N, CA, C and O atoms as CSV, one atom per row, in Angstrom:
chain,resi,resn,atom,element,x,y,z
A,1,MET,N,N,128.915,80.391,83.196
A,1,MET,CA,C,127.930,80.849,82.247
A,1,MET,C,C,126.928,79.704,82.027
A,1,MET,O,O,127.309,78.570,81.737
A,2,LYS,N,N,125.657,80.030,82.170
A,2,LYS,CA,C,124.568,79.066,81.989
A,2,LYS,C,C,123.626,79.615,80.921
A,2,LYS,O,O,123.695,80.792,80.566
A,3,THR,N,N,122.761,78.766,80.422
A,3,THR,CA,C,121.757,79.209,79.462
A,3,THR,C,C,120.394,78.674,79.870
A,3,THR,O,O,120.281,77.700,80.614
A,4,PHE,N,N,119.370,79.335,79.364
A,4,PHE,CA,C,118.004,78.846,79.510
A,4,PHE,C,C,117.261,79.176,78.231
A,4,PHE,O,O,117.683,80.032,77.453
A,5,THR,N,N,116.149,78.486,78.026
A,5,THR,CA,C,115.340,78.690,76.835
A,5,THR,C,C,114.001,79.278,77.241
A,5,THR,O,O,113.351,78.788,78.165
A,6,ASP,N,N,113.590,80.340,76.541
A,6,ASP,CA,C,112.300,80.954,76.853
A,6,ASP,C,C,111.171,80.150,76.215
A,6,ASP,O,O,111.422,79.151,75.542
A,7,ALA,N,N,109.944,80.577,76.423
A,7,ALA,CA,C,108.765,79.837,75.954
A,7,ALA,C,C,108.675,79.775,74.430
A,7,ALA,O,O,107.977,78.919,73.887
A,8,ALA,N,N,109.370,80.668,73.742
A,8,ALA,CA,C,109.362,80.661,72.270
A,8,ALA,C,C,110.552,79.905,71.693
A,8,ALA,O,O,110.748,79.887,70.478
A,9,GLY,N,N,111.350,79.278,72.564
A,9,GLY,CA,C,112.483,78.484,72.100
A,9,GLY,C,C,113.772,79.251,71.910
A,9,GLY,O,O,114.742,78.700,71.389
A,10,ARG,N,N,113.810,80.512,72.319
A,10,ARG,CA,C,115.041,81.302,72.204
A,10,ARG,C,C,115.943,81.009,73.395
A,10,ARG,O,O,115.479,80.902,74.530
A,11,SER,N,N,117.219,80.882,73.125
A,11,SER,CA,C,118.203,80.623,74.170
A,11,SER,C,C,118.746,81.954,74.695
A,11,SER,O,O,119.005,82.883,73.929
A,12,TRP,N,N,118.911,82.024,76.024
A,12,TRP,CA,C,119.449,83.203,76.693
A,12,TRP,C,C,120.630,82.781,77.547
A,12,TRP,O,O,120.621,81.704,78.143
A,13,THR,N,N,121.635,83.623,77.606
A,13,THR,CA,C,122.841,83.324,78.369
A,13,THR,C,C,122.833,84.081,79.686
A,13,THR,O,O,122.574,85.283,79.734
A,14,VAL,N,N,123.122,83.348,80.751
A,14,VAL,CA,C,123.214,83.929,82.093
A,14,VAL,C,C,124.681,83.949,82.485
A,14,VAL,O,O,125.323,82.903,82.581
A,15,THR,N,N,125.202,85.133,82.708
A,15,THR,CA,C,126.554,85.297,83.211
A,15,THR,C,C,126.478,86.206,84.423
A,15,THR,O,O,126.254,87.410,84.298
A,16,ILE,N,N,126.665,85.620,85.591
A,16,ILE,CA,C,126.624,86.416,86.812
A,16,ILE,C,C,128.020,86.945,87.088
A,16,ILE,O,O,128.966,86.186,87.301
A,17,ASN,N,N,128.123,88.257,87.079
A,17,ASN,CA,C,129.337,88.968,87.463
A,17,ASN,C,C,128.865,90.227,88.193
A,17,ASN,O,O,127.664,90.417,88.382
A,18,THR,N,N,129.784,91.073,88.596
A,18,THR,CA,C,129.356,92.250,89.360
A,18,THR,C,C,128.437,93.154,88.544
A,18,THR,O,O,127.534,93.773,89.106
A,19,ASN,N,N,128.645,93.242,87.244
A,19,ASN,CA,C,127.754,94.060,86.424
A,19,ASN,C,C,126.341,93.490,86.415
A,19,ASN,O,O,125.373,94.241,86.534
A,20,ALA,N,N,126.212,92.178,86.276
A,20,ALA,CA,C,124.892,91.550,86.279
A,20,ALA,C,C,124.213,91.721,87.631
A,20,ALA,O,O,122.999,91.916,87.698
A,21,ILE,N,N,124.983,91.651,88.698
A,21,ILE,CA,C,124.420,91.835,90.042
A,21,ILE,C,C,123.870,93.257,90.188
A,21,ILE,O,O,122.798,93.458,90.757
A,22,LYS,N,N,124.603,94.229,89.678
A,22,LYS,CA,C,124.136,95.620,89.730
A,22,LYS,C,C,122.889,95.816,88.867
A,22,LYS,O,O,121.959,96.515,89.270
A,23,ARG,N,N,122.864,95.199,87.674
A,23,ARG,CA,C,121.683,95.329,86.814
A,23,ARG,C,C,120.460,94.676,87.453
A,23,ARG,O,O,119.356,95.211,87.361
A,24,ALA,N,N,120.646,93.532,88.096
A,24,ALA,CA,C,119.520,92.864,88.765
A,24,ALA,C,C,118.983,93.732,89.901
A,24,ALA,O,O,117.780,93.748,90.159
A,25,LYS,N,N,119.868,94.447,90.572
A,25,LYS,CA,C,119.414,95.343,91.636
A,25,LYS,C,C,118.587,96.481,91.038
A,25,LYS,O,O,117.586,96.896,91.622
A,26,ASP,N,N,119.007,96.985,89.872
A,26,ASP,CA,C,118.263,98.057,89.209
A,26,ASP,C,C,116.898,97.580,88.711
A,26,ASP,O,O,115.906,98.297,88.850
A,27,THR,N,N,116.838,96.382,88.135
A,27,THR,CA,C,115.594,95.914,87.515
A,27,THR,C,C,114.650,95.203,88.471
A,27,THR,O,O,113.433,95.227,88.284
A,28,ALA,N,N,115.220,94.561,89.511
A,28,ALA,CA,C,114.376,93.758,90.406
A,28,ALA,C,C,114.385,94.260,91.840
A,28,ALA,O,O,113.587,93.811,92.663
A,29,GLY,N,N,115.281,95.187,92.142
A,29,GLY,CA,C,115.344,95.699,93.505
A,29,GLY,C,C,115.923,94.706,94.502
A,29,GLY,O,O,115.726,94.852,95.708
A,30,VAL,N,N,116.639,93.695,94.007
A,30,VAL,CA,C,117.268,92.732,94.911
A,30,VAL,C,C,118.760,92.696,94.656
A,30,VAL,O,O,119.224,92.849,93.526
A,31,TYR,N,N,119.492,92.492,95.720
A,31,TYR,CA,C,120.943,92.377,95.663
A,31,TYR,C,C,121.255,90.890,95.690
A,31,TYR,O,O,121.135,90.249,96.734
A,32,LEU,N,N,121.651,90.340,94.555
A,32,LEU,CA,C,121.817,88.894,94.432
A,32,LEU,C,C,122.797,88.306,95.434
A,32,LEU,O,O,122.703,87.123,95.764
A,33,VAL,N,N,123.725,89.097,95.918
A,33,VAL,CA,C,124.669,88.611,96.916
A,33,VAL,C,C,123.936,88.235,98.211
A,33,VAL,O,O,124.464,87.479,99.026
A,34,ASP,N,N,122.727,88.762,98.395
A,34,ASP,CA,C,121.935,88.415,99.580
A,34,ASP,C,C,121.492,86.956,99.587
A,34,ASP,O,O,120.843,86.519,100.538
A,35,ILE,N,N,121.823,86.204,98.561
A,35,ILE,CA,C,121.537,84.770,98.554
A,35,ILE,C,C,122.274,84.098,99.720
A,35,ILE,O,O,121.845,83.058,100.219
A,36,VAL,N,N,123.390,84.708,100.146
A,36,VAL,CA,C,124.191,84.139,101.232
A,36,VAL,C,C,123.444,84.242,102.555
A,36,VAL,O,O,123.440,83.288,103.333
A,37,ASN,N,N,122.831,85.346,102.815
A,37,ASN,CA,C,122.078,85.565,104.063
A,37,ASN,C,C,120.713,86.111,103.684
A,37,ASN,O,O,120.598,86.922,102.765
A,38,GLY,N,N,119.713,85.685,104.366
A,38,GLY,CA,C,118.394,86.233,104.086
A,38,GLY,C,C,117.498,85.261,103.362
A,38,GLY,O,O,117.756,84.059,103.307
A,39,ASP,N,N,116.425,85.822,102.802
A,39,ASP,CA,C,115.363,84.983,102.228
A,39,ASP,C,C,115.318,85.018,100.704
A,39,ASP,O,O,114.314,84.616,100.115
A,40,LEU,N,N,116.376,85.488,100.052
A,40,LEU,CA,C,116.347,85.624,98.599
A,40,LEU,C,C,116.123,84.286,97.904
A,40,LEU,O,O,115.369,84.223,96.933
A,41,TYR,N,N,116.748,83.231,98.368
A,41,TYR,CA,C,116.574,81.922,97.743
A,41,TYR,C,C,115.097,81.519,97.772
A,41,TYR,O,O,114.545,81.113,96.750
A,42,ALA,N,N,114.474,81.627,98.909
A,42,ALA,CA,C,113.047,81.271,99.026
A,42,ALA,C,C,112.192,82.172,98.150
A,42,ALA,O,O,111.238,81.705,97.528
A,43,ARG,N,N,112.518,83.446,98.093
A,43,ARG,CA,C,111.742,84.370,97.261
A,43,ARG,C,C,111.846,83.999,95.787
A,43,ARG,O,O,110.859,84.076,95.055
A,44,LEU,N,N,113.029,83.599,95.352
A,44,LEU,CA,C,113.191,83.204,93.952
A,44,LEU,C,C,112.445,81.904,93.649
A,44,LEU,O,O,111.992,81.697,92.523
A,45,LEU,N,N,112.317,81.043,94.633
A,45,LEU,CA,C,111.565,79.802,94.430
A,45,LEU,C,C,110.067,80.060,94.336
A,45,LEU,O,O,109.352,79.341,93.638
A,46,LEU,N,N,109.593,81.081,95.032
A,46,LEU,CA,C,108.151,81.290,95.159
A,46,LEU,C,C,107.584,82.428,94.322
A,46,LEU,O,O,106.366,82.506,94.160
A,47,ASP,N,N,108.408,83.300,93.792
A,47,ASP,CA,C,107.905,84.499,93.122
A,47,ASP,C,C,108.346,84.530,91.656
A,47,ASP,O,O,109.459,84.965,91.360
A,48,PRO,N,N,107.494,84.078,90.741
A,48,PRO,CA,C,107.880,84.046,89.324
A,48,PRO,C,C,108.111,85.435,88.732
A,48,PRO,O,O,108.921,85.582,87.816
A,49,VAL,N,N,107.428,86.440,89.227
A,49,VAL,CA,C,107.633,87.801,88.709
A,49,VAL,C,C,109.030,88.288,89.100
A,49,VAL,O,O,109.715,88.927,88.301
A,50,LEU,N,N,109.441,87.987,90.316
A,50,LEU,CA,C,110.791,88.354,90.741
A,50,LEU,C,C,111.834,87.661,89.868
A,50,LEU,O,O,112.826,88.279,89.481
A,51,VAL,N,N,111.622,86.402,89.560
A,51,VAL,CA,C,112.550,85.668,88.688
A,51,VAL,C,C,112.651,86.370,87.336
A,51,VAL,O,O,113.752,86.559,86.820
A,52,CYS,N,N,111.529,86.752,86.767
A,52,CYS,CA,C,111.536,87.437,85.462
A,52,CYS,C,C,112.281,88.759,85.538
A,52,CYS,O,O,113.049,89.092,84.635
A,53,ASP,N,N,112.063,89.516,86.606
A,53,ASP,CA,C,112.744,90.802,86.752
A,53,ASP,C,C,114.250,90.627,86.922
A,53,ASP,O,O,115.034,91.380,86.343
A,54,VAL,N,N,114.658,89.633,87.717
A,54,VAL,CA,C,116.084,89.351,87.891
A,54,VAL,C,C,116.682,88.887,86.566
A,54,VAL,O,O,117.746,89.354,86.159
A,55,ALA,N,N,115.990,87.966,85.897
A,55,ALA,CA,C,116.494,87.444,84.623
A,55,ALA,C,C,116.671,88.566,83.604
A,55,ALA,O,O,117.654,88.589,82.864
A,56,TYR,N,N,115.721,89.492,83.569
A,56,TYR,CA,C,115.854,90.611,82.637
A,56,TYR,C,C,117.106,91.422,82.950
A,56,TYR,O,O,117.854,91.784,82.041
A,57,GLY,N,N,117.337,91.708,84.214
A,57,GLY,CA,C,118.535,92.457,84.584
A,57,GLY,C,C,119.805,91.730,84.207
A,57,GLY,O,O,120.742,92.327,83.678
A,58,VAL,N,N,119.834,90.444,84.481
A,58,VAL,CA,C,121.016,89.648,84.176
A,58,VAL,C,C,121.240,89.563,82.664
A,58,VAL,O,O,122.376,89.631,82.194
A,59,CYS,N,N,120.165,89.416,81.915
A,59,CYS,CA,C,120.257,89.234,80.454
A,59,CYS,C,C,120.095,90.530,79.671
A,59,CYS,O,O,119.993,90.493,78.444
A,60,LYS,N,N,120.068,91.667,80.344
A,60,LYS,CA,C,119.770,92.926,79.682
A,60,LYS,C,C,120.671,93.242,78.485
A,60,LYS,O,O,120.150,93.680,77.459
A,61,PRO,N,N,121.981,93.047,78.554
A,61,PRO,CA,C,122.794,93.336,77.361
A,61,PRO,C,C,122.366,92.495,76.151
A,61,PRO,O,O,122.338,92.988,75.024
A,62,GLU,N,N,122.036,91.229,76.396
A,62,GLU,CA,C,121.580,90.361,75.305
A,62,GLU,C,C,120.195,90.794,74.817
A,62,GLU,O,O,119.930,90.796,73.615
A,63,ALA,N,N,119.315,91.161,75.751
A,63,ALA,CA,C,117.982,91.638,75.368
A,63,ALA,C,C,118.096,92.925,74.549
A,63,ALA,O,O,117.395,93.091,73.551
A,64,ASP,N,N,118.968,93.824,74.968
A,64,ASP,CA,C,119.171,95.063,74.220
A,64,ASP,C,C,119.692,94.780,72.812
A,64,ASP,O,O,119.239,95.391,71.844
A,65,ALA,N,N,120.640,93.858,72.702
A,65,ALA,CA,C,121.195,93.518,71.393
A,65,ALA,C,C,120.122,92.917,70.480
A,65,ALA,O,O,120.164,93.095,69.262
A,66,ARG,N,N,119.168,92.209,71.073
A,66,ARG,CA,C,118.080,91.609,70.293
A,66,ARG,C,C,116.899,92.574,70.132
A,66,ARG,O,O,115.892,92.240,69.507
A,67,LYS,N,N,117.038,93.765,70.702
A,67,LYS,CA,C,115.992,94.790,70.669
A,67,LYS,C,C,114.711,94.316,71.365
A,67,LYS,O,O,113.598,94.584,70.912
A,68,PHE,N,N,114.905,93.606,72.478
A,68,PHE,CA,C,113.796,93.149,73.310
A,68,PHE,C,C,113.552,94.177,74.405
A,68,PHE,O,O,114.477,94.549,75.127
A,69,THR,N,N,112.327,94.630,74.528
A,69,THR,CA,C,111.971,95.472,75.659
A,69,THR,C,C,111.802,94.566,76.887
A,69,THR,O,O,111.786,93.340,76.783
A,70,ARG,N,N,111.680,95.193,78.009
A,70,ARG,CA,C,111.422,94.430,79.237
A,70,ARG,C,C,110.117,93.650,79.099
A,70,ARG,O,O,110.025,92.501,79.530
A,71,GLU,N,N,109.117,94.276,78.501
A,71,GLU,CA,C,107.822,93.615,78.312
A,71,GLU,C,C,107.946,92.416,77.370
A,71,GLU,O,O,107.351,91.368,77.621
A,72,ASP,N,N,108.718,92.565,76.286
A,72,ASP,CA,C,108.949,91.451,75.359
A,72,ASP,C,C,109.614,90.283,76.090
A,72,ASP,O,O,109.208,89.129,75.958
A,73,PHE,N,N,110.643,90.617,76.861
A,73,PHE,CA,C,111.397,89.591,77.583
A,73,PHE,C,C,110.491,88.872,78.579
A,73,PHE,O,O,110.445,87.642,78.605
A,74,ASN,N,N,109.778,89.632,79.390
A,74,ASN,CA,C,108.916,89.022,80.405
A,74,ASN,C,C,107.796,88.197,79.782
A,74,ASN,O,O,107.401,87.174,80.342
A,75,ALA,N,N,107.280,88.625,78.636
A,75,ALA,CA,C,106.220,87.866,77.975
A,75,ALA,C,C,106.715,86.503,77.513
A,75,ALA,O,O,105.926,85.568,77.383
A,76,ALA,N,N,108.007,86.386,77.267
A,76,ALA,CA,C,108.580,85.118,76.803
A,76,ALA,C,C,108.913,84.171,77.946
A,76,ALA,O,O,109.303,83.027,77.715
A,77,LEU,N,N,108.762,84.645,79.177
A,77,LEU,CA,C,109.034,83.791,80.333
A,77,LEU,C,C,107.720,83.398,80.992
A,77,LEU,O,O,107.150,84.148,81.784
A,78,VAL,N,N,107.262,82.222,80.648
A,78,VAL,CA,C,106.049,81.653,81.241
A,78,VAL,C,C,106.303,80.178,81.503
A,78,VAL,O,O,107.135,79.555,80.843
A,79,GLY,N,N,105.590,79.629,82.459
A,79,GLY,CA,C,105.664,78.204,82.743
A,79,GLY,C,C,107.073,77.725,83.029
A,79,GLY,O,O,107.795,78.308,83.839
A,80,ASP,N,N,107.454,76.646,82.346
A,80,ASP,CA,C,108.751,76.030,82.589
A,80,ASP,C,C,109.920,76.937,82.235
A,80,ASP,O,O,111.026,76.726,82.731
A,81,ALA,N,N,109.705,77.937,81.394
A,81,ALA,CA,C,110.775,78.881,81.059
A,81,ALA,C,C,111.183,79.689,82.292
A,81,ALA,O,O,112.346,80.067,82.429
A,82,ILE,N,N,110.236,79.952,83.181
A,82,ILE,CA,C,110.566,80.677,84.417
A,82,ILE,C,C,111.477,79.811,85.280
A,82,ILE,O,O,112.473,80.294,85.818
A,83,LYS,N,N,111.139,78.541,85.410
A,83,LYS,CA,C,111.973,77.619,86.190
A,83,LYS,C,C,113.352,77.508,85.568
A,83,LYS,O,O,114.354,77.507,86.284
A,84,ALA,N,N,113.421,77.413,84.255
A,84,ALA,CA,C,114.712,77.299,83.567
A,84,ALA,C,C,115.568,78.545,83.815
A,84,ALA,O,O,116.771,78.437,84.051
A,85,ALA,N,N,114.945,79.724,83.762
A,85,ALA,CA,C,115.670,80.970,84.023
A,85,ALA,C,C,116.159,80.999,85.471
A,85,ALA,O,O,117.312,81.334,85.743
A,86,ARG,N,N,115.265,80.643,86.391
A,86,ARG,CA,C,115.637,80.640,87.813
A,86,ARG,C,C,116.793,79.681,88.071
A,86,ARG,O,O,117.747,80.029,88.765
A,87,ASP,N,N,116.711,78.486,87.519
A,87,ASP,CA,C,117.770,77.499,87.739
A,87,ASP,C,C,119.105,77.982,87.182
A,87,ASP,O,O,120.141,77.826,87.829
A,88,ALA,N,N,119.087,78.568,85.985
A,88,ALA,CA,C,120.324,79.078,85.384
A,88,ALA,C,C,120.916,80.204,86.229
A,88,ALA,O,O,122.129,80.267,86.430
A,89,ILE,N,N,120.059,81.084,86.716
A,89,ILE,CA,C,120.524,82.196,87.560
A,89,ILE,C,C,121.127,81.664,88.850
A,89,ILE,O,O,122.225,82.067,89.232
A,90,LEU,N,N,120.422,80.763,89.524
A,90,LEU,CA,C,120.931,80.228,90.787
A,90,LEU,C,C,122.240,79.476,90.595
A,90,LEU,O,O,123.163,79.628,91.394
A,91,GLU,N,N,122.330,78.666,89.542
A,91,GLU,CA,C,123.560,77.911,89.305
A,91,GLU,C,C,124.737,78.838,89.027
A,91,GLU,O,O,125.827,78.637,89.562
A,92,ASP,N,N,124.522,79.849,88.196
A,92,ASP,CA,C,125.623,80.752,87.887
A,92,ASP,C,C,125.939,81.659,89.064
A,92,ASP,O,O,127.095,82.033,89.262
A,93,LEU,N,N,124.937,82.016,89.842
A,93,LEU,CA,C,125.175,82.830,91.032
A,93,LEU,C,C,126.035,82.076,92.038
A,93,LEU,O,O,126.950,82.655,92.624
A,94,VAL,N,N,125.759,80.811,92.242
A,94,VAL,CA,C,126.587,79.999,93.142
A,94,VAL,C,C,128.033,79.993,92.636
A,94,VAL,O,O,128.967,80.146,93.423
A,95,ASP,N,N,128.215,79.817,91.333
A,95,ASP,CA,C,129.560,79.785,90.759
A,95,ASP,C,C,130.276,81.132,90.855
A,95,ASP,O,O,131.503,81.178,90.769
A,96,PHE,N,N,129.542,82.213,91.028
A,96,PHE,CA,C,130.133,83.547,91.151
A,96,PHE,C,C,130.983,83.668,92.414
A,96,PHE,O,O,132.002,84.358,92.417
A,97,PHE,N,N,130.563,82.997,93.481
A,97,PHE,CA,C,131.230,83.136,94.775
A,97,PHE,C,C,132.507,82.302,94.841
A,97,PHE,O,O,132.588,81.221,94.258
A,98,PRO,N,N,133.505,82.824,95.563
A,98,PRO,CA,C,134.711,82.016,95.798
A,98,PRO,C,C,134.418,80.971,96.887
A,98,PRO,O,O,133.450,81.093,97.637
A,99,ASN,N,N,135.250,79.971,96.953
A,99,ASN,CA,C,135.141,79.000,98.045
A,99,ASN,C,C,135.650,79.643,99.317
A,99,ASN,O,O,136.503,80.527,99.232
A,100,PRO,N,N,135.187,79.259,100.474
A,100,PRO,CA,C,134.290,78.158,100.797
A,100,PRO,C,C,132.800,78.512,100.659
A,100,PRO,O,O,131.942,77.646,100.832
A,101,VAL,N,N,132.498,79.757,100.354
A,101,VAL,CA,C,131.100,80.161,100.226
A,101,VAL,C,C,130.410,79.352,99.120
A,101,VAL,O,O,129.279,78.899,99.295
A,102,ARG,N,N,131.092,79.173,97.982
A,102,ARG,CA,C,130.500,78.449,96.858
A,102,ARG,C,C,130.051,77.046,97.269
A,102,ARG,O,O,128.936,76.634,96.951
A,103,ASP,N,N,130.908,76.318,97.968
A,103,ASP,CA,C,130.546,74.957,98.374
A,103,ASP,C,C,129.354,74.953,99.327
A,103,ASP,O,O,128.494,74.076,99.238
A,104,ARG,N,N,129.296,75.911,100.224
A,104,ARG,CA,C,128.170,75.988,101.169
A,104,ARG,C,C,126.878,76.313,100.430
A,104,ARG,O,O,125.826,75.759,100.746
A,105,LEU,N,N,126.952,77.214,99.442
A,105,LEU,CA,C,125.763,77.559,98.661
A,105,LEU,C,C,125.301,76.382,97.808
A,105,LEU,O,O,124.099,76.144,97.684
A,106,LYS,N,N,126.237,75.647,97.220
A,106,LYS,CA,C,125.857,74.472,96.432
A,106,LYS,C,C,125.074,73.495,97.290
A,106,LYS,O,O,124.073,72.932,96.847
A,107,GLU,N,N,125.529,73.297,98.507
A,107,GLU,CA,C,124.835,72.375,99.412
A,107,GLU,C,C,123.464,72.927,99.804
A,107,GLU,O,O,122.483,72.184,99.850
A,108,ALA,N,N,123.397,74.220,100.085
A,108,ALA,CA,C,122.135,74.827,100.543
A,108,ALA,C,C,121.087,74.909,99.439
A,108,ALA,O,O,119.890,74.908,99.726
A,109,THR,N,N,121.520,74.980,98.181
A,109,THR,CA,C,120.565,75.129,97.082
A,109,THR,C,C,120.341,73.831,96.315
A,109,THR,O,O,119.676,73.821,95.279
A,110,LYS,N,N,120.894,72.747,96.824
A,110,LYS,CA,C,120.703,71.450,96.172
A,110,LYS,C,C,119.242,71.031,96.290
A,110,LYS,O,O,118.656,71.129,97.368
A,111,PRO,N,N,118.644,70.561,95.184
A,111,PRO,CA,C,117.250,70.113,95.280
A,111,PRO,C,C,117.150,68.923,96.231
A,111,PRO,O,O,118.090,68.138,96.353
A,112,PRO,N,N,116.019,68.795,96.897
A,112,PRO,CA,C,115.872,67.677,97.823
A,112,PRO,C,C,115.917,66.347,97.068
A,112,PRO,O,O,115.428,66.225,95.945
A,113,ALA,N,N,116.514,65.370,97.721
A,113,ALA,CA,C,116.566,64.032,97.134
A,113,ALA,C,C,115.184,63.415,97.216
A,113,ALA,O,O,114.500,63.546,98.230
A,114,PRO,N,N,114.769,62.740,96.147
A,114,PRO,CA,C,113.453,62.097,96.209
A,114,PRO,C,C,113.480,60.989,97.258
A,114,PRO,O,O,114.451,60.240,97.365
A,115,SER,N,N,112.411,60.901,98.019
A,115,SER,CA,C,112.357,59.843,99.016
A,115,SER,C,C,111.737,58.614,98.385
A,115,SER,O,O,110.786,58.690,97.606
A,116,GLY,N,N,112.294,57.513,98.740
A,116,GLY,CA,C,111.832,56.250,98.181
A,116,GLY,C,C,110.654,55.705,98.960
A,116,GLY,O,O,110.298,56.231,100.014
A,117,PRO,N,N,110.052,54.653,98.440
A,117,PRO,CA,C,108.933,54.021,99.132
A,117,PRO,C,C,109.378,53.540,100.504
A,117,PRO,O,O,110.462,52.977,100.662
A,118,GLY,N,N,108.537,53.770,101.476
A,118,GLY,CA,C,108.833,53.310,102.826
A,118,GLY,C,C,109.770,54.212,103.582
A,118,GLY,O,O,110.113,53.911,104.726
A,119,ASP,N,N,110.205,55.319,102.983
A,119,ASP,CA,C,111.094,56.239,103.683
A,119,ASP,C,C,110.260,57.072,104.626
A,119,ASP,O,O,109.550,57.985,104.204
A,120,SER,N,N,110.345,56.758,105.884
A,120,SER,CA,C,109.546,57.483,106.876
A,120,SER,C,C,110.424,58.288,107.797
A,120,SER,O,O,110.048,58.589,108.930
A,121,SER,N,N,111.612,58.640,107.301
A,121,SER,CA,C,112.541,59.366,108.158
A,121,SER,C,C,112.008,60.740,108.524
A,121,SER,O,O,112.351,61.288,109.572
A,122,GLY,N,N,111.161,61.300,107.650
A,122,GLY,CA,C,110.589,62.609,107.943
A,122,GLY,C,C,111.595,63.727,107.841
A,122,GLY,O,O,111.300,64.861,108.220
A,123,THR,N,N,112.774,63.434,107.338
A,123,THR,CA,C,113.778,64.484,107.228
A,123,THR,C,C,113.699,65.122,105.863
A,123,THR,O,O,113.353,64.480,104.872
A,124,SER,N,N,114.016,66.359,105.831
A,124,SER,CA,C,114.091,67.079,104.571
A,124,SER,C,C,115.216,68.072,104.684
A,124,SER,O,O,115.568,68.486,105.789
A,125,PRO,N,N,115.794,68.468,103.554
A,125,PRO,CA,C,116.888,69.439,103.608
A,125,PRO,C,C,116.408,70.746,104.220
A,125,PRO,O,O,115.260,71.155,104.046
A,126,ALA,N,N,117.297,71.372,104.924
A,126,ALA,CA,C,116.964,72.665,105.539
A,126,ALA,C,C,116.716,73.695,104.449
A,126,ALA,O,O,117.393,73.693,103.421
A,127,SER,N,N,115.769,74.556,104.668
A,127,SER,CA,C,115.530,75.623,103.701
A,127,SER,C,C,116.662,76.626,103.791
A,127,SER,O,O,117.356,76.707,104.804
A,128,ALA,N,N,116.842,77.383,102.735
A,128,ALA,CA,C,117.907,78.394,102.735
A,128,ALA,C,C,117.683,79.407,103.841
A,128,ALA,O,O,118.642,79.954,104.386
A,129,ALA,N,N,116.426,79.664,104.181
A,129,ALA,CA,C,116.145,80.632,105.235
A,129,ALA,C,C,116.623,80.131,106.585
A,129,ALA,O,O,116.971,80.931,107.453
A,130,SER,N,N,116.646,78.805,106.779
A,130,SER,CA,C,117.081,78.293,108.071
A,130,SER,C,C,118.526,77.818,108.032
A,130,SER,O,O,119.046,77.335,109.038
A,131,THR,N,N,119.178,77.949,106.885
A,131,THR,CA,C,120.574,77.567,106.761
A,131,THR,C,C,121.420,78.629,107.441
A,131,THR,O,O,121.208,79.821,107.221
A,132,PRO,N,N,122.383,78.213,108.268
A,132,PRO,CA,C,123.208,79.211,108.951
A,132,PRO,C,C,123.915,80.116,107.960
A,132,PRO,O,O,124.213,79.724,106.832
A,133,ALA,N,N,124.171,81.317,108.402
A,133,ALA,CA,C,124.854,82.295,107.566
A,133,ALA,C,C,126.202,81.758,107.156
A,133,ALA,O,O,126.856,81.036,107.910
A,134,ILE,N,N,126.611,82.114,105.962
A,134,ILE,CA,C,127.891,81.631,105.424
A,134,ILE,C,C,128.933,82.689,105.620
A,134,ILE,O,O,130.088,82.496,105.241
């Protein structure tokens, strides 16, 4: 279970389980399990609207309890709040999987290490799209 804070300072809880995966498919049209194979990781990094739609699906029971519509929820996710939601979703999604898949996903979704001065190795971590299937 992870949390993130929206742009208005409200905390939201991310719990990825099979119900949350089904809700994300209903609200965002994506099957979160596809993080293992395919381009979902890259799409979540590049598409803030997709992140908001997934986050709404994952947090829908909490949004309903707070009487937040989808529009209310999405309006509260701007700027760094989108990144916070995405990070919480990705971290909890990785934890959803059993090992050895979990360990492979942790490695594939690890942020790149900052390169120091004079580092001319030219290497960078492989993108999730080019990471072999797990």
